[in-house]
VEXVEXFI-584419 format. One record per residue (C-alpha): y, z, x; residue in one letter. Coordinates in steps of 0.2 Angstrom, whole numbers, m for minus. Layout:
@north:Y up:Z east:X aa:A
...
//
This chain:
@north:602 up:m77 east:593 aa:M
@north:594 up:m60 east:589 aa:L
@north:583 up:m62 east:577 aa:L
@north:576 up:m78 east:564 aa:Q
@north:567 up:m77 east:548 aa:V
@north:559 up:m93 east:542 aa:S
@north:551 up:m95 east:524 aa:N
@north:545 up:m78 east:521 aa:I
@north:535 up:m76 east:504 aa:S
@north:529 up:m58 east:497 aa:K
@north:521 up:m57 east:482 aa:S
@north:512 up:m39 east:474 aa:Y
@north:497 up:m47 east:463 aa:G
@north:503 up:m58 east:451 aa:V
@north:525 up:m55 east:452 aa:S
@north:533 up:m66 east:469 aa:A
@north:545 up:m54 east:475 aa:I
@north:552 up:m66 east:491 aa:L
@north:549 up:m84 east:490 aa:S
@north:551 up:m96 east:509 aa:H
@north:565 up:m82 east:513 aa:I
@north:575 up:m88 east:529 aa:S
@north:591 up:m82 east:536 aa:M
@north:596 up:m78 east:555 aa:Q
@north:606 up:m63 east:565 aa:V
@north:618 up:m67 east:577 aa:L
@north:625 up:m56 east:591 aa:P
@north:637 up:m42 east:583 aa:R
@north:636 up:m52 east:566 aa:E
@north:639 up:m38 east:550 aa:R
@north:628 up:m45 east:534 aa:I
@north:630 up:m36 east:519 aa:G
@north:611 up:m38 east:509 aa:L
@north:614 up:m39 east:490 aa:V
@north:607 up:m44 east:474 aa:G
@north:601 up:m34 east:459 aa:V
@north:588 up:m18 east:459 aa:N
@north:572 up:m26 east:462 aa:G
@north:577 up:m44 east:469 aa:A
@north:569 up:m40 east:487 aa:G
@north:579 up:m30 east:498 aa:K
@north:571 up:m16 east:504 aa:S
@north:555 up:m28 east:505 aa:T
@north:566 up:m38 east:516 aa:L
@north:570 up:m24 east:530 aa:L
@north:553 up:m17 east:527 aa:K
@north:544 up:m35 east:534 aa:I
@north:557 up:m39 east:547 aa:I
@north:553 up:m20 east:553 aa:A
@north:535 up:m20 east:552 aa:G
@north:533 up:m8 east:543 aa:E
@north:527 up:m21 east:529 aa:I
@north:516 up:m39 east:535 aa:V
@north:523 up:m53 east:523 aa:P
@north:509 up:m64 east:515 aa:D
@north:518 up:m81 east:524 aa:S
@north:531 up:m85 east:538 aa:G
@north:537 up:m80 east:553 aa:E
@north:551 up:m70 east:561 aa:I
@north:556 up:m73 east:579 aa:H
@north:565 up:m60 east:590 aa:K
@north:576 up:m60 east:606 aa:A
@north:567 up:m55 east:620 aa:K
@north:569 up:m35 east:620 aa:D
@north:577 up:m35 east:608 aa:I
@north:578 up:m16 east:601 aa:R
@north:575 up:m14 east:578 aa:L
@north:582 up:3 east:572 aa:G
@north:579 up:1 east:550 aa:Y
@north:584 up:17 east:539 aa:L
@north:576 up:18 east:525 aa:A
@north:582 up:22 east:510 aa:Q
@north:585 up:41 east:506 aa:N
@north:571 up:44 east:521 aa:S
@north:576 up:62 east:527 aa:G
@north:572 up:68 east:543 aa:L
@north:557 up:78 east:545 aa:Q
@north:557 up:90 east:562 aa:S
@north:551 up:105 east:567 aa:D
@north:564 up:104 east:579 aa:R
@north:581 up:111 east:575 aa:T
@north:595 up:98 east:574 aa:I
@north:602 up:99 east:593 aa:I
@north:586 up:94 east:599 aa:E
@north:583 up:81 east:589 aa:E
@north:597 up:73 east:594 aa:M
@north:596 up:77 east:611 aa:R
@north:574 up:70 east:610 aa:A
@north:587 up:53 east:607 aa:V
@north:594 up:54 east:625 aa:F
@north:576 up:60 east:631 aa:A
@north:574 up:47 east:646 aa:K
@north:591 up:48 east:652 aa:L
@north:588 up:72 east:651 aa:I
@north:573 up:66 east:662 aa:E
@north:583 up:56 east:676 aa:T
@north:595 up:72 east:672 aa:E
@north:582 up:84 east:677 aa:N
@north:577 up:73 east:693 aa:E
@north:596 up:72 east:700 aa:L
@north:594 up:90 east:699 aa:R
@north:578 up:91 east:707 aa:E
@north:585 up:78 east:722 aa:L
@north:600 up:89 east:723 aa:E
@north:591 up:105 east:728 aa:V
@north:580 up:92 east:741 aa:K
@north:594 up:87 east:748 aa:I
@north:602 up:104 east:752 aa:A
@north:586 up:109 east:759 aa:D
@north:589 up:110 east:780 aa:P
@north:570 up:107 east:783 aa:D
@north:571 up:90 east:776 aa:L
@north:587 up:85 east:788 aa:H
@north:573 up:86 east:800 aa:S
@north:566 up:71 east:794 aa:D
@north:577 up:57 east:794 aa:E
@north:567 up:43 east:788 aa:K
@north:562 up:54 east:770 aa:K
@north:580 up:61 east:771 aa:Y
@north:590 up:43 east:770 aa:A
@north:573 up:38 east:754 aa:E
@north:578 up:56 east:744 aa:I
@north:598 up:50 east:747 aa:L
@north:594 up:32 east:741 aa:D
@north:584 up:38 east:727 aa:R
@north:596 up:49 east:723 aa:Y
@north:611 up:34 east:724 aa:A
@north:601 up:25 east:713 aa:K
@north:596 up:36 east:699 aa:R
@north:617 up:42 east:697 aa:S
@north:620 up:26 east:696 aa:D
@north:608 up:22 east:682 aa:W
@north:613 up:38 east:673 aa:F
@north:631 up:32 east:674 aa:R
@north:627 up:14 east:668 aa:E
@north:619 up:20 east:653 aa:Q
@north:631 up:32 east:645 aa:G
@north:622 up:51 east:656 aa:G
@north:638 up:59 east:657 aa:F
@north:643 up:54 east:639 aa:E
@north:628 up:64 east:631 aa:I
@north:636 up:78 east:625 aa:N
@north:651 up:69 east:619 aa:T
@north:643 up:58 east:610 aa:R
@north:632 up:68 east:598 aa:I
@north:644 up:79 east:597 aa:N
@north:657 up:67 east:589 aa:S
@north:640 up:58 east:578 aa:V
@north:638 up:77 east:571 aa:L
@north:656 up:79 east:567 aa:H
@north:657 up:62 east:557 aa:G
@north:642 up:64 east:547 aa:M
@north:648 up:83 east:541 aa:G
@north:637 up:94 east:554 aa:F
@north:653 up:101 east:562 aa:G
@north:652 up:118 east:555 aa:A
@north:633 up:119 east:558 aa:F
@north:625 up:127 east:570 aa:D
@north:618 up:117 east:580 aa:P
@north:601 up:127 east:583 aa:H
@north:598 up:124 east:564 aa:T
@north:579 up:121 east:561 aa:P
@north:580 up:104 east:553 aa:I
@north:566 up:109 east:538 aa:A
@north:579 up:122 east:532 aa:T
@north:590 up:108 east:527 aa:L
@north:593 up:99 east:509 aa:S
@north:586 up:82 east:505 aa:G
@north:602 up:75 east:505 aa:G
@north:607 up:84 east:524 aa:Q
@north:591 up:78 east:532 aa:K
@north:594 up:59 east:526 aa:T
@north:612 up:62 east:534 aa:R
@north:603 up:68 east:549 aa:L
@north:592 up:54 east:549 aa:A
@north:608 up:41 east:550 aa:L
@north:615 up:52 east:563 aa:A
@north:599 up:50 east:575 aa:R
@north:598 up:31 east:574 aa:I
@north:618 up:30 east:576 aa:L
@north:615 up:38 east:593 aa:L
@north:599 up:27 east:597 aa:Q
@north:613 up:11 east:596 aa:A
@north:598 up:m3 east:592 aa:P
@north:601 up:m20 east:596 aa:D
@north:599 up:m23 east:576 aa:L
@north:603 up:m8 east:566 aa:L
@north:596 up:m14 east:549 aa:M
@north:604 up:2 east:535 aa:L
@north:592 up:4 east:519 aa:D
@north:610 up:10 east:507 aa:E
@north:617 up:21 east:518 aa:P
@north:631 up:29 east:509 aa:T
@north:619 up:36 east:499 aa:N
@north:623 up:57 east:499 aa:Y
@north:639 up:56 east:508 aa:L
@north:656 up:59 east:503 aa:D
@north:670 up:50 east:503 aa:I
@north:676 up:57 east:519 aa:E
@north:659 up:55 east:527 aa:T
@north:659 up:35 east:522 aa:L
@north:675 up:36 east:528 aa:T
@north:669 up:39 east:546 aa:W
@north:657 up:30 east:545 aa:L
@north:664 up:12 east:543 aa:E
@north:678 up:15 east:556 aa:S
@north:659 up:20 east:568 aa:Y
@north:651 up:4 east:559 aa:L
@north:667 up:m7 east:564 aa:R
@north:666 up:m4 east:582 aa:G
@north:646 up:m3 east:583 aa:Y
@north:642 up:m14 east:599 aa:P
@north:626 up:m21 east:591 aa:G
@north:623 up:m31 east:577 aa:A
@north:620 up:m25 east:558 aa:I
@north:612 up:m28 east:541 aa:V
@north:615 up:m17 east:527 aa:V
@north:609 up:m18 east:510 aa:V
@north:624 up:m8 east:500 aa:S
@north:629 up:m5 east:481 aa:H
@north:646 up:1 east:489 aa:D
@north:659 up:m12 east:487 aa:R
@north:673 up:m5 east:496 aa:Y
@north:659 up:m1 east:510 aa:F
@north:655 up:m19 east:509 aa:L
@north:671 up:m28 east:511 aa:D
@north:677 up:m14 east:524 aa:A
@north:665 up:m20 east:535 aa:L
@north:652 up:m35 east:533 aa:V
@north:658 up:m54 east:539 aa:D
@north:643 up:m59 east:530 aa:T
@north:635 up:m58 east:512 aa:I
@north:614 up:m66 east:510 aa:I
@north:611 up:m63 east:492 aa:E
@north:594 up:m60 east:488 aa:I
@north:593 up:m71 east:470 aa:E
@north:576 up:m75 east:460 aa:R
@north:568 up:m73 east:475 aa:H
@north:577 up:m83 east:487 aa:S
@north:591 up:m81 east:498 aa:A
@north:609 up:m90 east:502 aa:K
@north:620 up:m86 east:514 aa:R
@north:639 up:m85 east:512 aa:Y
@north:655 up:m79 east:525 aa:T
@north:665 up:m67 east:522 aa:G
@north:666 up:m49 east:515 aa:N
@north:657 up:m45 east:495 aa:Y
@north:675 up:m50 east:489 aa:S
@north:675 up:m65 east:497 aa:R
@north:656 up:m68 east:492 aa:F
@north:660 up:m65 east:470 aa:L
@north:676 up:m81 east:474 aa:E
@north:664 up:m91 east:485 aa:L
@north:648 up:m92 east:473 aa:K
@north:663 up:m93 east:455 aa:A
@north:667 up:m110 east:465 aa:A
@north:650 up:m114 east:471 aa:E
@north:644 up:m113 east:453 aa:Y
@north:660 up:m121 east:443 aa:E
@north:659 up:m136 east:456 aa:T
@north:639 up:m137 east:452 aa:N
@north:643 up:m138 east:436 aa:L
@north:654 up:m151 east:436 aa:K
@north:643 up:m161 east:445 aa:H
@north:630 up:m157 east:433 aa:Y
@north:639 up:m162 east:418 aa:E
@north:645 up:m178 east:424 aa:K
@north:632 up:m185 east:429 aa:Q
@north:623 up:m177 east:412 aa:Q
@north:637 up:m191 east:406 aa:E
@north:634 up:m204 east:415 aa:E
@north:615 up:m203 east:411 aa:I
@north:619 up:m201 east:391 aa:E
@north:629 up:m219 east:395 aa:R
@north:617 up:m228 east:404 aa:M
@north:603 up:m226 east:389 aa:E
@north:614 up:m231 east:377 aa:Q
@north:618 up:m246 east:385 aa:F
@north:599 up:m248 east:388 aa:I
@north:597 up:m246 east:372 aa:Q
@north:609 up:m257 east:364 aa:R
@north:605 up:m273 east:377 aa:N
@north:585 up:m269 east:380 aa:I
@north:579 up:m282 east:365 aa:V
@north:592 up:m295 east:369 aa:R
@north:589 up:m308 east:378 aa:A
@north:605 up:m310 east:382 aa:S
@north:608 up:m293 east:393 aa:T
@north:590 up:m289 east:395 aa:T
@north:592 up:m291 east:413 aa:K
@north:605 up:m280 east:415 aa:R
@north:598 up:m269 east:406 aa:A
@north:581 up:m269 east:416 aa:Q
@north:591 up:m266 east:431 aa:S
@north:603 up:m251 east:421 aa:R
@north:583 up:m243 east:419 aa:R
@north:577 up:m243 east:436 aa:K
@north:593 up:m238 east:445 aa:A
@north:592 up:m223 east:430 aa:L
@north:572 up:m219 east:436 aa:E
@north:579 up:m220 east:454 aa:K
@north:593 up:m207 east:448 aa:M
@north:588 up:m190 east:459 aa:E
@north:593 up:m179 east:443 aa:R
@north:602 up:m165 east:446 aa:L
@north:597 up:m147 east:438 aa:D
@north:607 up:m136 east:427 aa:K
@north:615 up:m122 east:438 aa:P
@north:606 up:m106 east:433 aa:L
@north:623 up:m96 east:431 aa:G
@north:621 up:m78 east:431 aa:D
@north:604 up:m65 east:431 aa:L
@north:602 up:m58 east:414 aa:K
@north:614 up:m40 east:414 aa:K
@north:614 up:m27 east:402 aa:A
@north:628 up:m26 east:393 aa:H
@north:633 up:m10 east:380 aa:F
@north:645 up:2 east:374 aa:T
@north:652 up:19 east:368 aa:F
@north:658 up:21 east:354 aa:E
@north:664 up:36 east:346 aa:I
@north:663 up:44 east:329 aa:E
@north:678 up:52 east:326 aa:R
@north:695 up:57 east:336 aa:M
@north:698 up:75 east:346 aa:T
@north:714 up:83 east:345 aa:G
@north:727 up:78 east:358 aa:N
@north:723 up:95 east:368 aa:D
@north:705 up:90 east:373 aa:V
@north:699 up:103 east:388 aa:L
@north:710 up:116 east:398 aa:T
@north:702 up:127 east:411 aa:V
@north:712 up:143 east:419 aa:E
@north:707 up:153 east:433 aa:N
@north:689 up:149 east:434 aa:L
@north:677 up:154 east:449 aa:S
@north:660 up:151 east:451 aa:V
@north:649 up:164 east:460 aa:S
@north:633 up:164 east:467 aa:F
@north:620 up:179 east:472 aa:P
@north:621 up:181 east:489 aa:G
@north:638 up:171 east:493 aa:R
@north:651 up:185 east:499 aa:D
@north:661 up:173 east:492 aa:Q
@north:664 up:163 east:476 aa:P
@north:660 up:142 east:480 aa:L
@north:678 up:141 east:471 aa:F
@north:691 up:150 east:464 aa:K
@north:707 up:148 east:455 aa:N
@north:703 up:131 east:448 aa:V
@north:716 up:124 east:433 aa:N
@north:718 up:110 east:425 aa:F
@north:720 up:101 east:409 aa:K
@north:709 up:85 east:400 aa:L
@north:722 up:76 east:387 aa:N
@north:715 up:63 east:373 aa:R
@north:711 up:48 east:381 aa:G
@north:712 up:53 east:400 aa:E
@north:702 up:47 east:413 aa:T
@north:703 up:59 east:426 aa:V
@north:689 up:59 east:442 aa:A
@north:684 up:73 east:454 aa:L
@north:682 up:74 east:471 aa:I
@north:680 up:84 east:484 aa:G
@north:667 up:85 east:499 aa:P
@north:649 up:87 east:499 aa:N
@north:644 up:106 east:495 aa:G
@north:662 up:111 east:486 aa:I
@north:655 up:114 east:470 aa:G
@north:657 up:98 east:461 aa:K
@north:642 up:96 east:453 aa:S
@north:643 up:114 east:449 aa:T
@north:658 up:115 east:441 aa:L
@north:654 up:99 east:426 aa:L
@north:639 up:111 east:424 aa:K
@north:650 up:124 east:420 aa:T
@north:661 up:115 east:410 aa:L
@north:644 up:108 east:398 aa:V
@north:637 up:125 east:397 aa:G
@north:622 up:126 east:409 aa:Q
@north:630 up:138 east:422 aa:L
@north:642 up:153 east:418 aa:S
@north:659 up:156 east:429 aa:P
@north:660 up:170 east:437 aa:T
@north:680 up:172 east:432 aa:T
@north:691 up:161 east:422 aa:G
@north:690 up:152 east:404 aa:T
@north:684 up:137 east:396 aa:I
@north:694 up:131 east:381 aa:Q
@north:687 up:112 east:372 aa:F
@north:700 up:109 east:359 aa:G
@north:697 up:103 east:341 aa:S
@north:683 up:89 east:338 aa:H
@north:674 up:86 east:354 aa:V
@north:658 up:80 east:354 aa:K
@north:651 up:83 east:372 aa:L
@north:642 up:68 east:381 aa:G
@north:638 up:72 east:397 aa:Y
@north:628 up:63 east:411 aa:Y
@north:618 up:74 east:426 aa:D
@north:615 up:64 east:442 aa:Q
@north:599 up:73 east:446 aa:E
@north:592 up:65 east:428 aa:H
@north:585 up:81 east:426 aa:T
@north:585 up:80 east:407 aa:R
@north:572 up:67 east:407 aa:L
@north:554 up:71 east:405 aa:N
@north:544 up:62 east:417 aa:G
@north:527 up:62 east:404 aa:Q
@north:539 up:52 east:389 aa:N
@north:536 up:32 east:392 aa:T
@north:553 up:25 east:391 aa:V
@north:554 up:23 east:372 aa:L
@north:548 up:40 east:369 aa:E
@north:561 up:47 east:382 aa:E
@north:575 up:40 east:370 aa:V
@north:567 up:40 east:353 aa:W
@north:564 up:56 east:355 aa:S
@north:582 up:62 east:358 aa:T
@north:586 up:52 east:343 aa:Y
@north:571 up:52 east:329 aa:P
@north:581 up:47 east:318 aa:H
@north:584 up:32 east:321 aa:L
@north:570 up:17 east:318 aa:E
@north:563 up:8 east:332 aa:E
@north:570 up:m7 east:330 aa:T
@north:585 up:1 east:335 aa:R
@north:579 up:8 east:350 aa:I
@north:569 up:m6 east:358 aa:R
@north:587 up:m17 east:354 aa:T
@north:597 up:0 east:363 aa:V
@north:585 up:m3 east:376 aa:L
@north:584 up:m22 east:378 aa:G
@north:604 up:m21 east:382 aa:N
@north:597 up:m10 east:396 aa:F
@north:586 up:m22 east:402 aa:L
@north:570 up:m14 east:395 aa:F
@north:562 up:m25 east:386 aa:S
@north:545 up:m30 east:380 aa:G
@north:534 up:m19 east:390 aa:E
@north:545 up:m12 east:400 aa:D
@north:546 up:2 east:386 aa:V
@north:531 up:8 east:389 aa:L
@north:533 up:13 east:407 aa:K
@north:531 up:32 east:412 aa:R
@north:548 up:40 east:417 aa:I
@north:541 up:47 east:431 aa:S
@north:536 up:30 east:437 aa:S
@north:555 up:22 east:438 aa:L
@north:565 up:19 east:450 aa:S
@north:581 up:29 east:453 aa:G
@north:592 up:15 east:445 aa:G
@north:578 up:13 east:429 aa:E
@north:580 up:34 east:426 aa:K
@north:601 up:27 east:427 aa:A
@north:599 up:16 east:414 aa:R
@north:588 up:28 east:404 aa:V
@north:602 up:40 east:407 aa:S
@north:616 up:27 east:401 aa:L
@north:609 up:23 east:383 aa:A
@north:604 up:41 east:378 aa:K
@north:623 up:44 east:382 aa:L
@north:628 up:27 east:373 aa:M
@north:618 up:32 east:359 aa:L
@north:629 up:50 east:358 aa:A
@north:644 up:44 east:353 aa:Q
@north:650 up:58 east:361 aa:A
@north:671 up:57 east:361 aa:N
@north:673 up:67 east:378 aa:V
@north:659 up:60 east:390 aa:L
@north:656 up:70 east:407 aa:I
@north:648 up:60 east:420 aa:L
@north:640 up:68 east:437 aa:D
@north:642 up:52 east:451 aa:E
@north:636 up:37 east:436 aa:P
@north:637 up:25 east:448 aa:T
@north:621 up:31 east:460 aa:N
@north:608 up:22 east:459 aa:H
@north:615 up:5 east:449 aa:L
@north:617 up:m10 east:456 aa:D
@north:633 up:m17 east:459 aa:L
@north:632 up:m31 east:443 aa:Y
@north:627 up:m14 east:433 aa:S
@north:641 up:m4 east:440 aa:K
@north:652 up:m22 east:434 aa:E
@north:646 up:m18 east:415 aa:V
@north:647 up:3 east:415 aa:L
@north:665 up:m4 east:424 aa:E
@north:668 up:m14 east:409 aa:S
@north:662 up:m2 east:396 aa:A
@north:673 up:14 east:402 aa:L
@north:688 up:4 east:402 aa:L
@north:684 up:m2 east:384 aa:D
@north:680 up:18 east:377 aa:Y
@north:692 up:26 east:365 aa:E
@north:688 up:44 east:372 aa:G
@north:691 up:54 east:387 aa:T
@north:683 up:53 east:403 aa:L
@north:679 up:66 east:418 aa:F
@north:668 up:59 east:431 aa:F
@north:664 up:65 east:448 aa:I
@north:661 up:48 east:460 aa:S
@north:661 up:46 east:479 aa:H
@north:662 up:26 east:474 aa:D
@north:679 up:21 east:480 aa:R
@north:680 up:5 east:472 aa:Y
@north:674 up:12 east:455 aa:F
@north:686 up:26 east:457 aa:L
@north:703 up:14 east:461 aa:N
@north:697 up:4 east:446 aa:K
@north:693 up:17 east:432 aa:M
@north:703 up:34 east:438 aa:A
@north:723 up:38 east:432 aa:E
@north:722 up:54 east:439 aa:R
@north:711 up:63 east:452 aa:I
@north:709 up:83 east:452 aa:V
@north:702 up:85 east:471 aa:E
@north:695 up:101 east:474 aa:L
@north:693 up:114 east:486 aa:G
@north:688 up:132 east:488 aa:P
@north:703 up:140 east:484 aa:N
@north:709 up:129 east:469 aa:G
@north:713 up:111 east:464 aa:V
@north:725 up:99 east:470 aa:Q
@north:733 up:86 east:456 aa:H
@north:738 up:66 east:460 aa:F
@north:743 up:55 east:447 aa:L
@north:733 up:37 east:450 aa:G
@north:719 up:31 east:458 aa:N
@north:710 up:35 east:475 aa:Y
@north:722 up:23 east:486 aa:D
@north:737 up:30 east:479 aa:E
@north:730 up:47 east:482 aa:M
@north:729 up:41 east:500 aa:L
@north:747 up:34 east:501 aa:D
@north:753 up:51 east:493 aa:K
@north:745 up:64 east:506 aa:K
@north:753 up:50 east:518 aa:Q
@north:769 up:54 east:512 aa:E
@north:765 up:72 east:514 aa:I
@north:758 up:75 east:528 aa:E
@north:774 up:63 east:535 aa:E
@north:785 up:74 east:527 aa:A
@north:780 up:87 east:534 aa:A
@north:780 up:82 east:550 aa:Q
@north:797 up:75 east:547 aa:E
@north:805 up:94 east:542 aa:A
@north:793 up:100 east:560 aa:L
@north:803 up:91 east:569 aa:E
@north:820 up:93 east:560 aa:S
@north:818 up:113 east:561 aa:R
@north:813 up:111 east:582 aa:N
@north:829 up:99 east:583 aa:A
@north:840 up:113 east:577 aa:A
@north:830 up:126 east:585 aa:K
@north:835 up:119 east:602 aa:K
@north:852 up:115 east:595 aa:A
@north:855 up:131 east:595 aa:A
@north:846 up:136 east:608 aa:A
@north:858 up:125 east:620 aa:T
@north:875 up:132 east:610 aa:V
@north:885 up:136 east:624 aa:E
@north:888 up:155 east:629 aa:A
@north:907 up:161 east:629 aa:P
@north:912 up:156 east:645 aa:P
@north:915 up:170 east:662 aa:A
@north:928 up:173 east:672 aa:S
@north:933 up:155 east:683 aa:S
@north:929 up:166 east:699 aa:Y
@north:910 up:172 east:694 aa:E
@north:907 up:154 east:685 aa:A
@north:911 up:148 east:704 aa:E
@north:899 up:163 east:713 aa:K
@north:885 up:159 east:702 aa:Q
@north:884 up:143 east:703 aa:A
@north:883 up:144 east:724 aa:K
@north:871 up:158 east:722 aa:R
@north:861 up:144 east:712 aa:E
@north:864 up:129 east:724 aa:E
@north:859 up:138 east:741 aa:R
@north:842 up:145 east:728 aa:N
@north:837 up:126 east:723 aa:R
@north:840 up:120 east:742 aa:Q
@north:828 up:134 east:749 aa:R
@north:815 up:131 east:736 aa:K
@north:816 up:112 east:741 aa:A
@north:814 up:115 east:757 aa:E
@north:800 up:125 east:754 aa:Q
@north:792 up:113 east:743 aa:L
@north:793 up:100 east:758 aa:E
@north:786 up:111 east:770 aa:N
@north:771 up:114 east:758 aa:E
@north:771 up:95 east:757 aa:I
@north:770 up:90 east:776 aa:A
@north:754 up:103 east:776 aa:Q
@north:748 up:98 east:763 aa:L
@north:748 up:80 east:769 aa:E
@north:742 up:85 east:784 aa:E
@north:727 up:93 east:779 aa:Q
@north:720 up:79 east:766 aa:I
@north:720 up:67 east:781 aa:A
@north:710 up:79 east:792 aa:L
@north:698 up:79 east:779 aa:L
@north:698 up:61 east:776 aa:E
@north:697 up:60 east:797 aa:E
@north:680 up:69 east:793 aa:Q
@north:674 up:57 east:783 aa:L
@north:671 up:45 east:792 aa:T
@north:662 up:55 east:809 aa:D
@north:643 up:49 east:805 aa:P
@north:635 up:68 east:805 aa:E
@north:644 up:70 east:792 aa:V
@north:645 up:53 east:782 aa:F
@north:624 up:55 east:781 aa:G
@north:624 up:73 east:776 aa:N
@north:627 up:70 east:757 aa:Y
@north:631 up:89 east:752 aa:V
@north:643 up:92 east:765 aa:R
@north:651 up:73 east:758 aa:V
@north:652 up:82 east:744 aa:Q
@north:661 up:96 east:750 aa:E
@north:674 up:88 east:758 aa:L
@north:678 up:77 east:743 aa:Q
@north:681 up:90 east:731 aa:A
@north:693 up:101 east:744 aa:E
@north:702 up:84 east:746 aa:I
@north:704 up:83 east:727 aa:D
@north:709 up:100 east:724 aa:T
@north:721 up:98 east:738 aa:K
@north:727 up:82 east:730 aa:R
@north:731 up:88 east:715 aa:A
@north:739 up:100 east:725 aa:A
@north:750 up:87 east:732 aa:L
@north:754 up:78 east:716 aa:A
@north:761 up:98 east:708 aa:E
@north:773 up:100 east:723 aa:A
@north:780 up:81 east:724 aa:Y
@north:783 up:87 east:706 aa:E
@north:793 up:101 east:709 aa:Q
@north:800 up:93 east:723 aa:W
@north:808 up:78 east:712 aa:E
@north:813 up:94 east:698 aa:Q
@north:825 up:102 east:714 aa:Y
@north:833 up:84 east:721 aa:M
@north:839 up:78 east:703 aa:V
//
């Protein structure tokens, strides 16, 4: 066992966040920590990491365990460059590497050889440090750094880029890269998939599946949880419960558990009702009063089951429209967008159409311009070239992932009411109640809200717009898994046209009927959802590979077509000449092989000489020469075998 959490409780003022939480983490276990926003998941991780002190309870850790904790949206703050920060992870190994170089200089110093004792001590020190350096992966430092940086989307970056010049999302990804290189025994990640595009997400899943330590991860990405974890711990109503399996399995187990508990409760209630009726009928009759009293005692001793509480209150809403659009909703032709100071446009040659009732997803790597494209469609940015043509009766509703259109000084009530001043306060409060803002919650300032709460305010405003075309930029960001399910249901029932950006692969699979993939030189179109797009890409790749193999086979066949035969006499002369050349070359190779084998034997004999054996530098030189000659020997043998066929 790596970690044991026992009866942890934490409150802020009168509000209890965690109550008697207990859990354990085993070696190589992959645990997903789930629960609604505000359930206390991040608080629990901070308590385990030692950043917050619990009100009560204990945490027991295995001896010498190394914990690694990455908080949500914790960008890397550093004055170093990217490569300097990554190499700093391996400071001890780099220090050892420098020591080895210094020891090598000393070993090569002829003056040291006269002091046999000191020379032997340095050789021993060198051997021990070399073994430790190799065991700790010192020779793989650069490979590991390059692999993780490439996987986290920094492959095209200059490694000497100052970290201070990176964006917030890039700093967050770099912080994740650093903690992966640190490779702690227990890796704790709070929402690691934020700011990751699909390609990086896929790489991270693969990397974490092969991670040698244990992992505890908070995530609202169902696809990620299903691919990675083997245990779910749900924090609900301040308590924790453990389920074996991934997130989809957890949902099945929790639903089955609720049904079972409800049946047991209802069965007991029926039994209680029967007993109470029997007691009422028979308590006053002398012939049956003893039996009634016995039943009463049994009823008093009965351990009564609590009614299962079921799911927590969820947001509930629908997107309605005032009127339908025409059949042609949007036509985009030859669109490009450029920014000052850039030689090339961010993207160009973008062409696509939206028809009434379609649900279309826009995907692409980070930085390709997806959000820029949406802002151009809704008129916040102007295109450099191309046209954007909306159809008849189109009423746009736009969801901005950064929530820049929310006024931080407003209360929740003021923010929605100022946008729809014609509505009554009771109507506004009812809508906000549907989005889980009730009572005093509606008087909170926008600036004090969490990311999930801001998302719910933006969705409330969008719902009231009654738009028949929704353009959504990462609508599932900051929403917990339960709120995502509600949003999915609302959008599936939506009668208008939907165009959205998302890196949530589960959401893409459930919602998308068509996918538009944005690249610097245009777009690609795929029918179906995310998984169907992957299948289509694989088909295209396989077809291209087959075509390439067919072309190569055709070329080879054409090259082997026999030339017109020469006269019998000339052909025979040519054959004899080639045979003599083959025999002569084979003899030359046999002589070369014999010489190389003799030279290797002499060099190996020198290694057994006590004077040479004690000279580390000479040993290294001889070993390098032997390796070179063995490589030459292997090549000579390979050529000789070809001539002997």
